[in-house]
C-alpha positions in Angstrom: -73.5 23.5 -47.5 -75.4 20.3 -48.3 -75.6 17.6 -45.6 -77.6 14.5 -44.8 -80.3 15.4 -42.3 -82.1 12.1 -41.8 -80.6 8.6 -41.1 -82.5 5.3 -40.7 -80.0 2.4 -40.3 -78.6 -0.3 -38.2 -75.5 0.5 -36.1 -73.6 -2.7 -35.1 -70.7 -2.4 -32.7 -67.6 -4.5 -32.2 -64.6 -4.1 -29.8 -61.4 -5.1 -31.7 -57.6 -5.0 -31.2 -55.2 -3.1 -33.4 -54.2 -6.4 -35.0 -57.8 -7.1 -35.9 -58.2 -3.7 -37.4 -55.2 -4.2 -39.7 -56.7 -7.5 -40.9 -60.1 -5.8 -41.5 -58.5 -3.0 -43.3 -56.7 -5.3 -45.6 -59.9 -7.2 -46.3 -61.7 -3.9 -46.9 -59.3 -2.6 -49.6 -61.0 -3.9 -52.7 -64.5 -2.8 -51.5 -64.1 0.4 -49.4 -62.4 3.8 -49.3 -61.6 6.1 -46.4 -63.6 9.3 -46.6 -61.9 12.5 -47.7 -61.3 13.8 -44.2 -59.2 10.9 -43.2 -58.6 10.4 -39.5 -60.9 13.0 -37.8 -61.4 14.1 -34.2 -65.1 14.2 -33.3 -66.4 16.0 -30.3 -69.9 15.6 -28.8 -71.7 17.4 -26.0 -74.6 15.4 -24.6 -77.7 17.1 -23.0 -79.5 15.5 -20.1 -81.4 16.3 -16.9 -79.9 16.9 -13.5 -80.7 13.2 -12.6 -79.3 11.9 -16.0 -82.7 10.6 -16.9 -82.0 10.0 -20.6 -78.8 8.0 -20.1 -80.3 6.1 -17.1 -83.2 5.0 -19.3 -80.9 4.2 -22.2 -78.7 1.8 -20.3 -81.8 -0.1 -19.1 -82.1 -1.3 -22.7 -85.6 -0.3 -23.4 -87.3 -0.9 -26.7 -87.2 2.8 -27.4 -84.5 5.4 -26.3 -83.4 8.8 -27.4 -80.5 11.3 -26.9 -79.7 14.9 -27.7 -76.2 16.2 -28.6 -74.2 18.7 -30.4 -71.4 17.4 -32.6 -68.5 18.8 -34.5 -65.9 17.3 -36.9 -62.3 18.4 -36.7 -61.1 21.7 -35.4 -63.9 24.1 -34.7 -63.6 27.6 -36.1 -66.1 30.5 -36.5 -66.9 29.1 -40.0 -67.2 25.5 -39.0 -70.8 24.2 -38.7 -71.9 22.0 -35.9 -74.7 19.5 -35.9 -77.5 19.4 -33.4 -78.7 15.8 -33.4 -81.7 14.0 -32.1 -80.8 10.3 -32.0 -83.4 7.7 -31.4 -83.3 3.9 -31.4 -86.4 1.7 -31.7 -86.2 -2.1 -32.0 -82.5 -2.0 -33.0 -83.0 0.6 -35.8 -81.3 3.9 -35.3 -83.1 7.1 -36.4 -81.0 10.3 -36.5 -82.4 13.7 -37.3 -80.0 16.7 -37.4 -79.7 20.4 -38.3 -76.5 22.3 -39.0 -75.6 25.9 -37.8 -72.8 27.8 -36.2 -71.7 26.6 -32.7 -72.8 29.8 -30.9 -76.1 29.7 -32.4 -76.7 26.1 -31.6 -75.7 26.6 -28.0 -77.9 29.6 -27.5 -80.9 27.7 -29.0 -80.5 24.5 -26.9 -80.0 26.7 -23.7 -83.3 28.4 -24.7 -81.7 31.8 -24.9 -83.3 32.2 -28.3 -85.3 30.2 -30.8 -83.8 28.4 -33.9 -83.0 31.1 -36.4 -83.8 28.8 -39.3 -86.8 26.7 -38.1 -87.5 23.4 -39.9 -89.5 20.3 -39.1 -86.4 18.8 -37.5 -85.7 21.8 -35.3 -89.4 21.7 -34.3 -89.0 18.1 -33.1 -85.9 19.1 -31.1 -87.8 22.0 -29.6 -90.6 19.5 -28.5 -87.9 17.2 -27.1 -86.3 19.9 -25.0 -89.7 21.2 -23.7 -90.9 17.7 -22.9 -87.9 16.8 -20.7 -87.4 20.2 -19.3 -84.1 21.6 -17.7 -81.9 19.8 -20.2 -78.3 21.1 -20.0 -74.8 19.9 -21.1 -73.6 17.0 -19.0 -70.8 15.4 -20.8 -68.2 16.0 -23.6 -67.1 12.9 -25.5 -64.3 13.0 -28.0 -62.6 10.4 -30.2 -60.5 9.9 -33.3 -62.5 8.3 -36.1 -61.6 6.8 -39.5 -64.7 6.3 -41.7 -64.8 4.0 -44.7 -67.4 4.1 -47.4 -68.4 1.4 -49.9 -67.1 1.7 -53.4 -70.4 0.6 -54.9 -72.1 3.8 -53.6 -74.3 1.7 -51.2 -74.9 3.0 -47.6 -72.5 0.4 -46.1 -70.1 2.3 -43.8 -67.4 1.1 -41.4 -65.9 3.3 -38.7 -63.1 2.9 -36.3 -63.1 5.0 -33.1 -59.9 5.3 -31.0 -58.8 7.4 -28.0 -62.3 7.8 -26.7 -62.2 10.4 -23.9 -64.9 11.9 -21.7 -65.2 14.7 -19.3 -67.7 16.8 -17.3 -65.7 20.1 -17.2 -65.1 22.7 -19.8 -68.0 21.6 -21.9 -67.1 23.5 -25.1 -66.5 22.1 -28.6 -63.9 24.8 -29.0 -61.8 23.5 -26.1 -58.8 21.3 -26.3 -59.2 17.5 -26.5 -58.6 15.8 -23.2 -60.5 13.6 -20.7 -60.7 10.2 -19.2 -60.4 7.1 -21.5 -63.4 4.9 -21.5 -61.9 2.0 -23.6 -59.4 -0.5 -22.4 -55.8 0.2 -23.5 -55.4 -0.9 -27.1 -59.1 -1.4 -27.7 -60.8 0.1 -30.8 -64.5 0.5 -31.3 -65.7 -0.5 -34.7 -69.1 0.2 -36.0 -70.9 -1.1 -39.1 -73.6 1.2 -40.3 -76.1 0.0 -43.0 -79.8 0.0 -43.8 -79.7 -3.6 -45.0 -77.5 -6.7 -44.7 -73.8 -6.9 -44.2 -71.8 -7.9 -47.3 -70.7 -11.6 -47.4 -67.0 -10.6 -47.6 -67.3 -8.7 -44.3 -69.3 -11.4 -42.5 -66.6 -13.9 -43.7 -63.7 -11.9 -42.1 -65.7 -11.3 -38.9 -66.4 -14.9 -38.5 -62.9 -16.0 -39.4 -61.4 -13.6 -36.9 -64.0 -14.4 -34.2 -65.2 -10.8 -34.0 -68.6 -10.6 -32.5 -71.0 -7.7 -32.0 -71.4 -6.2 -28.6 -73.9 -3.8 -27.0 -71.9 -0.6 -26.4 -72.8 3.1 -25.7 -70.0 5.7 -25.3 -72.2 7.9 -23.1 -73.6 4.9 -21.2 -70.1 3.6 -20.6 -69.1 7.0 -19.3 -72.1 7.2 -17.1 -71.6 3.7 -15.6 -67.8 3.9 -15.0 -67.3 7.6 -14.2 -70.4 9.6 -13.5 -72.2 7.1 -11.4 -69.1 6.4 -9.3 -68.7 10.2 -8.7 -72.4 10.5 -7.7 -72.0 7.6 -5.3 -69.0 9.3 -3.7 -70.8 12.6 -3.4 -73.9 10.9 -1.8 -71.6 9.1 0.7 -69.9 12.3 1.6 -73.3 14.1 2.1 -74.4 11.2 4.3 -71.3 11.5 6.5 -71.7 15.3 6.8 -75.4 14.9 7.8 
């Protein structure tokens, strides 16, 4: 199965309402088409250290940041491939490197139970990443329902809408049911524009007209700030009282 293994692009995020989404979809009709999968549930398992070093660094907004995750699209079966992704961001440009394999194989590899069965340059980079940070392990499962739209002119201009963004720290399996704590306000939709160059004028026009402005937003970062960090604070307070 052929897939894109390397990405280099801008990923610009906006928080919109359902009404704004409908306006955008109407404006997009002459220029964009939804992908063949339609509305798809995406699940991601993020890897981090015991102290959440990767996400703590990321939310400090450094010039360079990086993440490691496993991702699947739709219902996961024994024949469904997953993607092991190394995602980096440098000076607002996103670089994503990924390899595809069965879920069990990916999990065993990242847990260091075995090596990558089909080593490549990208898998070597992921190996280095894991060995550099040491003791990486699954820390969070993020799921959401996505609609992805592609430009009719075959450019790399993509627009995605993510809804029902849920996170949890238990049952960290891509094969598990979809559930968790919402991290978006009720009725909010996360829109992303992905492109390697400029945004088309028709899109900038509708964004300006509807007063839709880009925002800094990270799903994992939001989950850490609003849920994980709060839980860690409560745990530390409890330990202090017991001491």
